[in-house]
N, CA, C and O atoms as CSV, one atom per row, in Angstrom:
chain,resi,resn,atom,element,x,y,z
A,1,MET,N,N,0.827,-1.181,0.000
A,1,MET,CA,C,0.000,0.000,0.000
A,1,MET,C,C,0.877,1.252,0.000
A,1,MET,O,O,0.581,2.232,-0.683
A,2,LEU,N,N,1.955,1.203,0.773
A,2,LEU,CA,C,2.860,2.346,0.829
A,2,LEU,C,C,3.528,2.608,-0.507
A,2,LEU,O,O,3.707,3.761,-0.901
A,3,SER,N,N,3.898,1.539,-1.206
A,3,SER,CA,C,4.600,1.731,-2.475
A,3,SER,C,C,3.687,2.342,-3.531
A,3,SER,O,O,4.135,3.178,-4.315
A,4,SER,N,N,2.428,1.948,-3.569
A,4,SER,CA,C,1.522,2.528,-4.565
A,4,SER,C,C,1.195,3.981,-4.220
A,4,SER,O,O,1.065,4.816,-5.115
A,5,THR,N,N,1.060,4.287,-2.933
A,5,THR,CA,C,0.848,5.682,-2.522
A,5,THR,C,C,2.081,6.510,-2.847
A,5,THR,O,O,1.972,7.651,-3.295
A,6,ALA,N,N,3.266,5.926,-2.617
A,6,ALA,CA,C,4.519,6.624,-2.934
A,6,ALA,C,C,4.642,6.881,-4.431
A,6,ALA,O,O,5.157,7.922,-4.838
A,7,SER,N,N,4.175,5.943,-5.256
A,7,SER,CA,C,4.237,6.170,-6.706
A,7,SER,C,C,3.317,7.322,-7.109
A,7,SER,O,O,3.651,8.089,-8.013
A,8,GLY,N,N,2.178,7.450,-6.459
A,8,GLY,CA,C,1.295,8.586,-6.712
A,8,GLY,C,C,1.945,9.902,-6.312
A,8,GLY,O,O,1.828,10.908,-7.011
A,9,ILE,N,N,2.635,9.876,-5.167
A,9,ILE,CA,C,3.350,11.075,-4.706
A,9,ILE,C,C,4.502,11.398,-5.653
A,9,ILE,O,O,4.785,12.568,-5.912
A,10,LEU,N,N,5.165,10.365,-6.170
A,10,LEU,CA,C,6.264,10.568,-7.119
A,10,LEU,C,C,5.762,11.229,-8.400
A,10,LEU,O,O,6.412,12.129,-8.931
A,11,LEU,N,N,4.609,10.787,-8.896
A,11,LEU,CA,C,4.028,11.418,-10.087
A,11,LEU,C,C,3.709,12.889,-9.819
A,11,LEU,O,O,3.930,13.745,-10.676
A,12,CYS,N,N,3.197,13.171,-8.644
A,12,CYS,CA,C,2.889,14.543,-8.252
A,12,CYS,C,C,4.174,15.367,-8.155
A,12,CYS,O,O,4.211,16.520,-8.582
A,13,ASP,N,N,5.224,14.769,-7.591
A,13,ASP,CA,C,6.513,15.442,-7.449
A,13,ASP,C,C,7.145,15.732,-8.813
A,13,ASP,O,O,7.725,16.799,-9.014
A,14,ASN,N,N,7.036,14.791,-9.743
A,14,ASN,CA,C,7.551,15.020,-11.098
A,14,ASN,C,C,6.836,16.184,-11.766
A,14,ASN,O,O,7.439,16.954,-12.513
A,15,SER,N,N,5.561,16.298,-11.492
A,15,SER,CA,C,4.796,17.417,-12.028
A,15,SER,C,C,5.328,18.746,-11.482
A,15,SER,O,O,5.453,19.721,-12.223
A,16,LYS,N,N,5.637,18.777,-10.195
A,16,LYS,CA,C,6.205,19.987,-9.577
A,16,LYS,C,C,7.583,20.295,-10.150
A,16,LYS,O,O,7.923,21.459,-10.358
A,17,LYS,N,N,8.376,19.259,-10.406
A,17,LYS,CA,C,9.713,19.465,-10.968
A,17,LYS,C,C,9.640,20.031,-12.375
A,17,LYS,O,O,10.468,20.864,-12.744
A,18,ARG,N,N,8.665,19.598,-13.168
A,18,ARG,CA,C,8.495,20.159,-14.521
A,18,ARG,C,C,8.210,21.656,-14.442
A,18,ARG,O,O,8.752,22.444,-15.216
A,19,ILE,N,N,7.361,22.033,-13.508
A,19,ILE,CA,C,7.040,23.449,-13.325
A,19,ILE,C,C,8.286,24.208,-12.893
A,19,ILE,O,O,8.535,25.309,-13.384
A,20,ALA,N,N,9.072,23.641,-11.984
A,20,ALA,CA,C,10.298,24.287,-11.513
A,20,ALA,C,C,11.308,24.449,-12.644
A,20,ALA,O,O,11.985,25.474,-12.724
A,21,ILE,N,N,11.418,23.449,-13.519
A,21,ILE,CA,C,12.317,23.551,-14.669
A,21,ILE,C,C,11.903,24.710,-15.548
A,21,ILE,O,O,12.749,25.487,-15.990
A,22,CYS,N,N,10.617,24.836,-15.808
A,22,CYS,CA,C,10.120,25.931,-16.647
A,22,CYS,C,C,10.387,27.288,-15.998
A,22,CYS,O,O,10.793,28.230,-16.678
A,23,LYS,N,N,10.163,27.394,-14.691
A,23,LYS,CA,C,10.427,28.657,-13.985
A,23,LYS,C,C,11.897,29.033,-14.079
A,23,LYS,O,O,12.236,30.194,-14.308
A,24,GLU,N,N,12.759,28.054,-13.904
A,24,GLU,CA,C,14.189,28.341,-13.951
A,24,GLU,C,C,14.653,28.672,-15.364
A,24,GLU,O,O,15.552,29.495,-15.536
A,25,LEU,N,N,14.059,28.048,-16.378
A,25,LEU,CA,C,14.388,28.412,-17.764
A,25,LEU,C,C,13.951,29.836,-18.058
A,25,LEU,O,O,14.645,30.571,-18.761
A,26,SER,N,N,12.798,30.226,-17.522
A,26,SER,CA,C,12.331,31.599,-17.687
A,26,SER,C,C,13.275,32.575,-16.993
A,26,SER,O,O,13.593,33.629,-17.542
A,27,ALA,N,N,13.724,32.228,-15.784
A,27,ALA,CA,C,14.682,33.075,-15.059
A,27,ALA,C,C,16.013,33.147,-15.803
A,27,ALA,O,O,16.663,34.193,-15.813
A,28,LEU,N,N,16.420,32.045,-16.423
A,28,LEU,CA,C,17.645,32.016,-17.220
A,28,LEU,C,C,17.525,32.976,-18.412
A,28,LEU,O,O,18.472,33.685,-18.752
A,29,CYS,N,N,16.363,32.982,-19.027
A,29,CYS,CA,C,16.114,33.917,-20.134
A,29,CYS,C,C,16.218,35.362,-19.652
A,29,CYS,O,O,16.784,36.209,-20.343
A,30,ASP,N,N,15.673,35.643,-18.467
A,30,ASP,CA,C,15.777,36.993,-17.905
A,30,ASP,C,C,17.235,37.387,-17.684
A,30,ASP,O,O,17.629,38.520,-17.959
A,31,MET,N,N,18.036,36.437,-17.184
A,31,MET,CA,C,19.461,36.717,-16.974
A,31,MET,C,C,20.163,37.005,-18.298
A,31,MET,O,O,20.983,37.918,-18.393
A,32,PHE,N,N,19.830,36.214,-19.319
A,32,PHE,CA,C,20.428,36.425,-20.638
A,32,PHE,C,C,20.045,37.790,-21.207
A,32,PHE,O,O,20.891,38.507,-21.742
A,33,LEU,N,N,18.765,38.142,-21.086
A,33,LEU,CA,C,18.304,39.431,-21.597
A,33,LEU,C,C,18.970,40.593,-20.866
A,33,LEU,O,O,19.356,41.585,-21.484
A,34,MET,N,N,19.100,40.464,-19.551
A,34,MET,CA,C,19.746,41.501,-18.754
A,34,MET,C,C,21.198,41.671,-19.203
A,34,MET,O,O,21.675,42.793,-19.377
A,35,ASP,N,N,21.887,40.561,-19.387
A,35,ASP,CA,C,23.285,40.622,-19.803
A,35,ASP,C,C,23.425,41.236,-21.196
A,35,ASP,O,O,24.333,42.032,-21.438
A,36,LEU,N,N,22.533,40.869,-22.102
A,36,LEU,CA,C,22.605,41.422,-23.458
A,36,LEU,C,C,22.344,42.922,-23.478
A,36,LEU,O,O,22.803,43.625,-24.378
A,37,SER,N,N,21.618,43.400,-22.502
A,37,SER,CA,C,21.326,44.830,-22.438
A,37,SER,C,C,22.498,45.647,-21.907
A,37,SER,O,O,22.615,46.834,-22.210
A,38,TYR,N,N,23.375,45.010,-21.109
A,38,TYR,CA,C,24.435,45.777,-20.457
A,38,TYR,C,C,25.853,45.313,-20.758
A,38,TYR,O,O,26.715,46.151,-21.023
A,39,LYS,N,N,26.130,44.017,-20.728
A,39,LYS,CA,C,27.504,43.545,-20.787
A,39,LYS,C,C,27.888,42.828,-22.074
A,39,LYS,O,O,28.964,43.069,-22.622
A,40,ILE,N,N,27.029,41.962,-22.552
A,40,ILE,CA,C,27.285,41.058,-23.673
A,40,ILE,C,C,28.449,40.118,-23.338
A,40,ILE,O,O,29.468,40.099,-24.028
A,41,THR,N,N,28.278,39.362,-22.294
A,41,THR,CA,C,29.236,38.361,-21.848
A,41,THR,C,C,29.247,37.193,-22.835
A,41,THR,O,O,28.197,36.857,-23.384
A,42,PRO,N,N,30.400,36.565,-23.078
A,42,PRO,CA,C,30.424,35.365,-23.928
A,42,PRO,C,C,29.477,34.292,-23.385
A,42,PRO,O,O,29.302,34.157,-22.174
A,43,VAL,N,N,28.880,33.543,-24.289
A,43,VAL,CA,C,27.824,32.599,-23.925
A,43,VAL,C,C,28.311,31.551,-22.923
A,43,VAL,O,O,27.595,31.227,-21.976
A,44,LYS,N,N,29.497,31.030,-23.117
A,44,LYS,CA,C,29.999,29.993,-22.202
A,44,LYS,C,C,30.094,30.529,-20.780
A,44,LYS,O,O,29.642,29.879,-19.837
A,45,GLU,N,N,30.670,31.691,-20.625
A,45,GLU,CA,C,30.820,32.297,-19.299
A,45,GLU,C,C,29.464,32.645,-18.693
A,45,GLU,O,O,29.230,32.430,-17.504
A,46,LEU,N,N,28.587,33.177,-19.516
A,46,LEU,CA,C,27.254,33.552,-19.054
A,46,LEU,C,C,26.475,32.328,-18.570
A,46,LEU,O,O,25.821,32.374,-17.528
A,47,LEU,N,N,26.548,31.244,-19.327
A,47,LEU,CA,C,25.850,30.022,-18.947
A,47,LEU,C,C,26.428,29.444,-17.659
A,47,LEU,O,O,25.682,29.035,-16.770
A,48,GLU,N,N,27.747,29.412,-17.558
A,48,GLU,CA,C,28.372,28.895,-16.336
A,48,GLU,C,C,27.981,29.721,-15.117
A,48,GLU,O,O,27.675,29.167,-14.061
A,49,ASN,N,N,27.991,31.045,-15.262
A,49,ASN,CA,C,27.605,31.916,-14.148
A,49,ASN,C,C,26.145,31.720,-13.770
A,49,ASN,O,O,25.805,31.694,-12.587
A,50,ALA,N,N,25.283,31.583,-14.768
A,50,ALA,CA,C,23.850,31.438,-14.503
A,50,ALA,C,C,23.545,30.114,-13.809
A,50,ALA,O,O,22.715,30.060,-12.901
A,51,LEU,N,N,24.213,29.054,-14.236
A,51,LEU,CA,C,23.928,27.736,-13.664
A,51,LEU,C,C,24.514,27.565,-12.263
A,51,LEU,O,O,24.154,26.622,-11.558
A,52,CYS,N,N,25.407,28.459,-11.853
A,52,CYS,CA,C,25.991,28.397,-10.504
A,52,CYS,C,C,25.126,29.112,-9.473
A,52,CYS,O,O,25.401,29.015,-8.277
A,53,LYS,N,N,24.110,29.813,-9.894
A,53,LYS,CA,C,23.238,30.551,-8.973
A,53,LYS,C,C,22.471,29.581,-8.080
A,53,LYS,O,O,22.159,28.462,-8.486
A,54,ASP,N,N,22.174,30.022,-6.865
A,54,ASP,CA,C,21.451,29.183,-5.907
A,54,ASP,C,C,20.016,28.895,-6.325
A,54,ASP,O,O,19.478,27.829,-6.022
A,55,ASN,N,N,19.400,29.840,-7.017
A,55,ASN,CA,C,17.994,29.663,-7.368
A,55,ASN,C,C,17.806,28.805,-8.622
A,55,ASN,O,O,16.674,28.593,-9.056
A,56,ILE,N,N,18.896,28.312,-9.207
A,56,ILE,CA,C,18.800,27.439,-10.379
A,56,ILE,C,C,19.360,26.076,-9.996
A,56,ILE,O,O,20.571,25.855,-10.004
A,57,ARG,N,N,18.439,25.160,-9.657
A,57,ARG,CA,C,18.845,23.833,-9.206
A,57,ARG,C,C,18.380,22.719,-10.121
A,57,ARG,O,O,18.916,21.612,-10.063
A,58,HIS,N,N,17.398,22.984,-10.961
A,58,HIS,CA,C,16.799,21.930,-11.773
A,58,HIS,C,C,17.311,21.910,-13.217
A,58,HIS,O,O,16.822,21.131,-14.034
A,59,LEU,N,N,18.279,22.750,-13.531
A,59,LEU,CA,C,18.770,22.820,-14.907
A,59,LEU,C,C,20.111,22.117,-15.072
A,59,LEU,O,O,20.921,22.511,-15.911
A,60,ASP,N,N,20.346,21.084,-14.282
A,60,ASP,CA,C,21.615,20.368,-14.357
A,60,ASP,C,C,21.773,19.576,-15.655
A,60,ASP,O,O,22.853,19.047,-15.918
A,61,PHE,N,N,20.737,19.485,-16.458
A,61,PHE,CA,C,20.804,18.793,-17.738
A,61,PHE,C,C,21.413,19.667,-18.839
A,61,PHE,O,O,21.685,19.178,-19.936
A,62,ILE,N,N,21.628,20.951,-18.555
A,62,ILE,CA,C,22.207,21.868,-19.548
A,62,ILE,C,C,23.724,21.880,-19.390
A,62,ILE,O,O,24.251,21.961,-18.281
A,63,SER,N,N,24.414,21.797,-20.530
A,63,SER,CA,C,25.873,21.883,-20.516
A,63,SER,C,C,26.326,22.746,-21.698
A,63,SER,O,O,25.529,23.114,-22.560
A,64,TYR,N,N,27.592,23.049,-21.716
A,64,TYR,CA,C,28.137,23.858,-22.810
A,64,TYR,C,C,28.052,23.108,-24.140
A,64,TYR,O,O,28.011,23.734,-25.199
A,65,ASP,N,N,28.026,21.781,-24.096
A,65,ASP,CA,C,27.876,20.980,-25.323
A,65,ASP,C,C,26.551,21.268,-26.020
A,65,ASP,O,O,26.460,21.143,-27.241
A,66,ASN,N,N,25.530,21.648,-25.270
A,66,ASN,CA,C,24.247,21.987,-25.883
A,66,ASN,C,C,24.363,23.216,-26.776
A,66,ASN,O,O,23.610,23.364,-27.738
A,67,ILE,N,N,25.292,24.078,-26.463
A,67,ILE,CA,C,25.476,25.305,-27.246
A,67,ILE,C,C,26.392,25.068,-28.439
A,67,ILE,O,O,26.142,25.596,-29.522
A,68,THR,N,N,27.436,24.291,-28.259
A,68,THR,CA,C,28.422,24.113,-29.318
A,68,THR,C,C,28.099,22.985,-30.286
A,68,THR,O,O,28.429,23.085,-31.468
A,69,GLN,N,N,27.469,21.925,-29.825
A,69,GLN,CA,C,27.288,20.741,-30.656
A,69,GLN,C,C,25.829,20.363,-30.913
A,69,GLN,O,O,25.569,19.323,-31.518
A,70,GLN,N,N,24.902,21.157,-30.482
A,70,GLN,CA,C,23.468,20.873,-30.574
A,70,GLN,C,C,23.144,19.502,-29.973
A,70,GLN,O,O,22.373,18.722,-30.532
A,71,LYS,N,N,23.748,19.241,-28.832
A,71,LYS,CA,C,23.480,18.015,-28.086
A,71,LYS,C,C,22.076,18.112,-27.491
A,71,LYS,O,O,21.720,19.121,-26.881
A,72,GLU,N,N,21.296,17.073,-27.671
A,72,GLU,CA,C,19.911,17.069,-27.178
A,72,GLU,C,C,19.876,17.014,-25.657
A,72,GLU,O,O,20.583,16.217,-25.041
A,73,VAL,N,N,19.053,17.861,-25.058
A,73,VAL,CA,C,18.899,17.835,-23.607
A,73,VAL,C,C,17.925,16.726,-23.226
A,73,VAL,O,O,17.043,16.358,-24.002
A,74,THR,N,N,18.100,16.211,-22.033
A,74,THR,CA,C,17.181,15.195,-21.513
A,74,THR,C,C,16.721,15.646,-20.137
A,74,THR,O,O,17.464,15.574,-19.159
A,75,SER,N,N,15.500,16.104,-20.083
A,75,SER,CA,C,14.910,16.552,-18.826
A,75,SER,C,C,13.579,15.842,-18.632
A,75,SER,O,O,13.213,14.970,-19.420
A,76,LEU,N,N,12.865,16.213,-17.593
A,76,LEU,CA,C,11.546,15.630,-17.323
A,76,LEU,C,C,10.470,16.132,-18.280
A,76,LEU,O,O,9.366,15.589,-18.321
A,77,LEU,N,N,10.792,17.163,-19.042
A,77,LEU,CA,C,9.818,17.702,-19.988
A,77,LEU,C,C,9.653,16.741,-21.165
A,77,LEU,O,O,10.406,15.776,-21.299
A,78,SER,N,N,8.670,17.009,-22.008
A,78,SER,CA,C,8.407,16.118,-23.143
A,78,SER,C,C,9.542,16.192,-24.169
A,78,SER,O,O,10.365,17.108,-24.136
A,79,LYS,N,N,9.572,15.227,-25.066
A,79,LYS,CA,C,10.610,15.174,-26.106
A,79,LYS,C,C,10.564,16.430,-26.974
A,79,LYS,O,O,11.607,16.983,-27.325
A,80,GLU,N,N,9.371,16.876,-27.317
A,80,GLU,CA,C,9.217,18.090,-28.136
A,80,GLU,C,C,9.768,19.312,-27.395
A,80,GLU,O,O,10.457,20.141,-27.989
A,81,GLU,N,N,9.467,19.419,-26.114
A,81,GLU,CA,C,9.956,20.549,-25.323
A,81,GLU,C,C,11.472,20.483,-25.144
A,81,GLU,O,O,12.147,21.511,-25.183
A,82,ASN,N,N,12.005,19.283,-24.949
A,82,ASN,CA,C,13.455,19.125,-24.870
A,82,ASN,C,C,14.119,19.522,-26.186
A,82,ASN,O,O,15.198,20.113,-26.188
A,83,ASN,N,N,13.478,19.200,-27.294
A,83,ASN,CA,C,13.995,19.582,-28.602
A,83,ASN,C,C,14.012,21.099,-28.755
A,83,ASN,O,O,14.975,21.661,-29.278
A,84,GLU,N,N,12.957,21.758,-28.304
A,84,GLU,CA,C,12.901,23.229,-28.367
A,84,GLU,C,C,14.000,23.856,-27.507
A,84,GLU,O,O,14.625,24.837,-27.911
A,85,ILE,N,N,14.230,23.295,-26.336
A,85,ILE,CA,C,15.296,23.789,-25.463
A,85,ILE,C,C,16.644,23.611,-26.147
A,85,ILE,O,O,17.484,24.510,-26.119
A,86,SER,N,N,16.850,22.446,-26.762
A,86,SER,CA,C,18.107,22.176,-27.459
A,86,SER,C,C,18.335,23.160,-28.597
A,86,SER,O,O,19.435,23.690,-28.756
A,87,LEU,N,N,17.305,23.401,-29.380
A,87,LEU,CA,C,17.430,24.358,-30.493
A,87,LEU,C,C,17.720,25.762,-29.990
A,87,LEU,O,O,18.522,26.487,-30.578
A,88,PHE,N,N,17.067,26.142,-28.902
A,88,PHE,CA,C,17.298,27.458,-28.307
A,88,PHE,C,C,18.741,27.599,-27.846
A,88,PHE,O,O,19.406,28.582,-28.170
A,89,LEU,N,N,19.222,26.626,-27.095
A,89,LEU,CA,C,20.584,26.694,-26.571
A,89,LEU,C,C,21.612,26.705,-27.697
A,89,LEU,O,O,22.612,27.418,-27.620
A,90,PHE,N,N,21.370,25.916,-28.742
A,90,PHE,CA,C,22.318,25.863,-29.854
A,90,PHE,C,C,22.374,27.182,-30.627
A,90,PHE,O,O,23.407,27.522,-31.204
A,91,SER,N,N,21.278,27.912,-30.639
A,91,SER,CA,C,21.244,29.167,-31.394
A,91,SER,C,C,21.789,30.361,-30.608
A,91,SER,O,O,21.939,31.447,-31.167
A,92,LEU,N,N,22.087,30.176,-29.324
A,92,LEU,CA,C,22.628,31.273,-28.521
A,92,LEU,C,C,24.012,31.689,-29.009
A,92,LEU,O,O,24.868,30.845,-29.278
A,93,GLY,N,N,24.219,32.992,-29.118
A,93,GLY,CA,C,25.525,33.532,-29.479
A,93,GLY,C,C,25.869,33.439,-30.942
A,93,GLY,O,O,27.023,33.653,-31.314
A,94,LYS,N,N,24.905,33.126,-31.787
A,94,LYS,CA,C,25.201,32.941,-33.199
A,94,LYS,C,C,24.624,34.028,-34.099
A,94,LYS,O,O,24.605,33.883,-35.322
A,95,SER,N,N,24.157,35.111,-33.496
A,95,SER,CA,C,23.634,36.221,-34.296
A,95,SER,C,C,23.848,37.528,-33.541
A,95,SER,O,O,24.417,37.546,-32.450
A,96,ASP,N,N,23.382,38.620,-34.140
A,96,ASP,CA,C,23.589,39.929,-33.513
A,96,ASP,C,C,22.725,40.083,-32.252
A,96,ASP,O,O,21.851,39.262,-31.977
A,97,VAL,N,N,22.987,41.134,-31.510
A,97,VAL,CA,C,22.361,41.338,-30.201
A,97,VAL,C,C,20.839,41.446,-30.306
A,97,VAL,O,O,20.122,40.832,-29.516
A,98,ASN,N,N,20.344,42.214,-31.267
A,98,ASN,CA,C,18.886,42.378,-31.385
A,98,ASN,C,C,18.205,41.055,-31.728
A,98,ASN,O,O,17.135,40.753,-31.200
A,99,SER,N,N,18.813,40.277,-32.601
A,99,SER,CA,C,18.245,38.964,-32.931
A,99,SER,C,C,18.277,38.040,-31.724
A,99,SER,O,O,17.342,37.270,-31.504
A,100,GLN,N,N,19.350,38.113,-30.940
A,100,GLN,CA,C,19.452,37.299,-29.731
A,100,GLN,C,C,18.359,37.672,-28.738
A,100,GLN,O,O,17.747,36.799,-28.122
A,101,LYS,N,N,18.115,38.977,-28.584
A,101,LYS,CA,C,17.062,39.421,-27.667
A,101,LYS,C,C,15.698,38.890,-28.106
A,101,LYS,O,O,14.907,38.442,-27.276
A,102,LYS,N,N,15.420,38.940,-29.422
A,102,LYS,CA,C,14.151,38.421,-29.932
A,102,LYS,C,C,14.049,36.917,-29.716
A,102,LYS,O,O,13.003,36.407,-29.317
A,103,LEU,N,N,15.142,36.214,-29.983
A,103,LEU,CA,C,15.171,34.765,-29.797
A,103,LEU,C,C,14.897,34.403,-28.342
A,103,LEU,O,O,14.089,33.519,-28.059
A,104,ILE,N,N,15.563,35.081,-27.433
A,104,ILE,CA,C,15.393,34.797,-26.006
A,104,ILE,C,C,13.983,35.153,-25.549
A,104,ILE,O,O,13.369,34.405,-24.789
A,105,SER,N,N,13.472,36.286,-26.005
A,105,SER,CA,C,12.109,36.690,-25.631
A,105,SER,C,C,11.075,35.694,-26.146
A,105,SER,O,O,10.131,35.347,-25.436
A,106,ASN,N,N,11.257,35.235,-27.384
A,106,ASN,CA,C,10.318,34.253,-27.941
A,106,ASN,C,C,10.387,32.930,-27.187
A,106,ASN,O,O,9.356,32.311,-26.921
A,107,PHE,N,N,11.591,32.497,-26.844
A,107,PHE,CA,C,11.719,31.255,-26.086
A,107,PHE,C,C,11.099,31.411,-24.698
A,107,PHE,O,O,10.460,30.491,-24.188
A,108,LYS,N,N,11.293,32.581,-24.095
A,108,LYS,CA,C,10.708,32.815,-22.775
A,108,LYS,C,C,9.182,32.744,-22.846
A,108,LYS,O,O,8.552,32.170,-21.957
A,109,GLU,N,N,8.587,33.314,-23.878
A,109,GLU,CA,C,7.137,33.218,-24.058
A,109,GLU,C,C,6.713,31.756,-24.209
A,109,GLU,O,O,5.727,31.316,-23.618
A,110,TYR,N,N,7.475,31.016,-25.010
A,110,TYR,CA,C,7.170,29.600,-25.231
A,110,TYR,C,C,7.228,28.830,-23.910
A,110,TYR,O,O,6.309,28.080,-23.580
A,111,ILE,N,N,8.311,29.021,-23.161
A,111,ILE,CA,C,8.488,28.251,-21.932
A,111,ILE,C,C,7.474,28.668,-20.859
A,111,ILE,O,O,7.064,27.844,-20.042
A,112,ASN,N,N,7.071,29.940,-20.858
A,112,ASN,CA,C,6.022,30.373,-19.928
A,112,ASN,C,C,4.686,29.723,-20.273
A,112,ASN,O,O,3.907,29.390,-19.380
A,113,GLY,N,N,4.418,29.541,-21.573
A,113,GLY,CA,C,3.209,28.825,-21.993
A,113,GLY,C,C,3.245,27.369,-21.560
A,113,GLY,O,O,2.239,26.819,-21.111
A,114,VAL,N,N,4.413,26.748,-21.697
A,114,VAL,CA,C,4.583,25.361,-21.260
A,114,VAL,C,C,4.387,25.272,-19.749
A,114,VAL,O,O,3.730,24.356,-19.255
A,115,MET,N,N,4.965,26.233,-19.016
A,115,MET,CA,C,4.834,26.243,-17.553
A,115,MET,C,C,3.365,26.397,-17.152
A,115,MET,O,O,2.903,25.740,-16.220
A,116,GLU,N,N,2.650,27.244,-17.838
A,116,GLU,CA,C,1.225,27.425,-17.529
A,116,GLU,C,C,0.454,26.136,-17.774
A,116,GLU,O,O,-0.427,25.772,-16.995
A,117,SER,N,N,0.786,25.456,-18.848
A,117,SER,CA,C,0.139,24.181,-19.159
A,117,SER,C,C,0.425,23.145,-18.069
A,117,SER,O,O,-0.485,22.449,-17.619
A,118,TYR,N,N,1.678,23.043,-17.649
A,118,TYR,CA,C,2.028,22.100,-16.583
A,118,TYR,C,C,1.385,22.490,-15.256
A,118,TYR,O,O,0.996,21.618,-14.478
A,119,SER,N,N,1.269,23.782,-14.992
A,119,SER,CA,C,0.626,24.230,-13.750
A,119,SER,C,C,-0.843,23.828,-13.723
A,119,SER,O,O,-1.351,23.375,-12.698
A,120,GLU,N,N,-1.522,23.995,-14.853
A,120,GLU,CA,C,-2.931,23.596,-14.930
A,120,GLU,C,C,-3.084,22.089,-14.740
A,120,GLU,O,O,-3.973,21.633,-14.020
A,121,LYS,N,N,-2.200,21.312,-15.398
A,121,LYS,CA,C,-2.258,19.857,-15.244
A,121,LYS,C,C,-1.990,19.455,-13.796
A,121,LYS,O,O,-2.624,18.545,-13.263
A,122,HIS,N,N,-1.040,20.149,-13.171
A,122,HIS,CA,C,-0.716,19.828,-11.779
A,122,HIS,C,C,-1.906,20.115,-10.864
A,122,HIS,O,O,-2.223,19.315,-9.984
A,123,LYS,N,N,-2.557,21.249,-11.072
A,123,LYS,CA,C,-3.723,21.590,-10.247
A,123,LYS,C,C,-4.832,20.556,-10.415
A,123,LYS,O,O,-5.498,20.176,-9.452
A,124,ARG,N,N,-5.017,20.107,-11.660
A,124,ARG,CA,C,-6.076,19.143,-11.932
A,124,ARG,C,C,-5.748,17.748,-11.419
A,124,ARG,O,O,-6.621,17.056,-10.896
A,125,ASN,N,N,-4.499,17.335,-11.566
A,125,ASN,CA,C,-4.178,15.927,-11.376
A,125,ASN,C,C,-3.404,15.579,-10.114
A,125,ASN,O,O,-3.285,14.397,-9.791
A,126,SER,N,N,-2.875,16.550,-9.393
A,126,SER,CA,C,-1.998,16.215,-8.262
A,126,SER,C,C,-2.726,15.395,-7.198
A,126,SER,O,O,-2.193,14.387,-6.734
A,127,LYS,N,N,-3.900,15.796,-6.814
A,127,LYS,CA,C,-4.651,15.048,-5.804
A,127,LYS,C,C,-5.104,13.694,-6.354
A,127,LYS,O,O,-5.213,12.708,-5.625
A,128,LEU,N,N,-5.362,13.681,-7.653
A,128,LEU,CA,C,-5.794,12.454,-8.293
A,128,LEU,C,C,-4.693,11.393,-8.265
A,128,LEU,O,O,-4.968,10.221,-8.009
A,129,TYR,N,N,-3.444,11.800,-8.526
A,129,TYR,CA,C,-2.318,10.853,-8.486
A,129,TYR,C,C,-2.199,10.200,-7.117
A,129,TYR,O,O,-2.094,8.978,-7.015
A,130,VAL,N,N,-2.216,11.003,-6.076
A,130,VAL,CA,C,-2.053,10.485,-4.722
A,130,VAL,C,C,-3.254,9.614,-4.335
A,130,VAL,O,O,-3.085,8.550,-3.740
A,131,THR,N,N,-4.454,10.063,-4.672
A,131,THR,CA,C,-5.663,9.308,-4.333
A,131,THR,C,C,-5.691,7.955,-5.020
A,131,THR,O,O,-5.958,6.935,-4.384
A,132,PHE,N,N,-5.410,7.943,-6.339
A,132,PHE,CA,C,-5.398,6.667,-7.055
A,132,PHE,C,C,-4.300,5.753,-6.533
A,132,PHE,O,O,-4.502,4.544,-6.420
A,133,GLY,N,N,-3.147,6.315,-6.215
A,133,GLY,CA,C,-2.069,5.511,-5.648
A,133,GLY,C,C,-2.494,4.868,-4.340
A,133,GLY,O,O,-2.243,3.684,-4.115
A,134,PHE,N,N,-3.137,5.646,-3.479
A,134,PHE,CA,C,-3.589,5.132,-2.187
A,134,PHE,C,C,-4.650,4.048,-2.371
A,134,PHE,O,O,-4.559,2.979,-1.767
A,135,PHE,N,N,-5.661,4.323,-3.208
A,135,PHE,CA,C,-6.742,3.354,-3.380
A,135,PHE,C,C,-6.277,2.100,-4.109
A,135,PHE,O,O,-6.783,1.010,-3.842
A,136,PHE,N,N,-5.329,2.234,-5.016
A,136,PHE,CA,C,-4.775,1.061,-5.673
A,136,PHE,C,C,-4.075,0.176,-4.643
A,136,PHE,O,O,-4.203,-1.048,-4.675
A,137,GLY,N,N,-3.336,0.805,-3.733
A,137,GLY,CA,C,-2.682,0.064,-2.652
A,137,GLY,C,C,-3.696,-0.598,-1.754
A,137,GLY,O,O,-3.495,-1.736,-1.331
A,138,ALA,N,N,-4.802,0.098,-1.448
A,138,ALA,CA,C,-5.847,-0.466,-0.593
A,138,ALA,C,C,-6.503,-1.678,-1.266
A,138,ALA,O,O,-6.794,-2.679,-0.610
A,139,VAL,N,N,-6.731,-1.579,-2.578
A,139,VAL,CA,C,-7.330,-2.700,-3.309
A,139,VAL,C,C,-6.396,-3.896,-3.294
A,139,VAL,O,O,-6.844,-5.028,-3.110
A,140,ILE,N,N,-5.117,-3.667,-3.484
A,140,ILE,CA,C,-4.149,-4.773,-3.454
A,140,ILE,C,C,-4.121,-5.421,-2.058
A,140,ILE,O,O,-4.055,-6.644,-1.934
A,141,CYS,N,N,-4.173,-4.590,-1.022
A,141,CYS,CA,C,-4.202,-5.130,0.351
A,141,CYS,C,C,-5.443,-5.983,0.583
A,141,CYS,O,O,-5.367,-7.029,1.228
A,142,LEU,N,N,-6.587,-5.540,0.059
A,142,LEU,CA,C,-7.828,-6.294,0.229
A,142,LEU,C,C,-7.760,-7.619,-0.534
A,142,LEU,O,O,-8.244,-8.645,-0.056
A,143,ILE,N,N,-7.168,-7.587,-1.701
A,143,ILE,CA,C,-7.079,-8.811,-2.509
A,143,ILE,C,C,-6.162,-9.825,-1.830
A,143,ILE,O,O,-6.459,-11.020,-1.831
A,144,TRP,N,N,-5.058,-9.369,-1.253
A,144,TRP,CA,C,-4.097,-10.265,-0.627
A,144,TRP,C,C,-4.580,-10.762,0.743
A,144,TRP,O,O,-4.074,-11.756,1.263
A,145,SER,N,N,-5.546,-10.073,1.309
A,145,SER,CA,C,-5.999,-10.460,2.655
A,145,SER,C,C,-6.867,-11.683,2.635
A,145,SER,O,O,-7.325,-12.133,3.685
């Protein structure tokens, strides 16, 4: 019973992690936009500095290889969303400042839409995951008794 309830909680937790990934990607976009407005730091240094921040803990799937080699990211998000993240990261630093700002702003809009979608799903399904996990465990206990 505990394991099935725990699996429901795990599904709920994964949903929260997806939302956190989206929030941190949005914050990363804000950092990039801020830097492009004032400093124009090289992409490698900017990415390293951004990923070292305390408030960015869920973006450990991003590396400098994503920028230089178009290496596909693997996160809890869907394959399509991971592909969009990969394309975004690969295109960083490859055009002029105004184009970079537009690219980052468009990606931020995209990721905020994804975050909103995950937030709605989480609100709808979080209690359902835990409840079904608990009742599935209860049914198994009744069957084995």
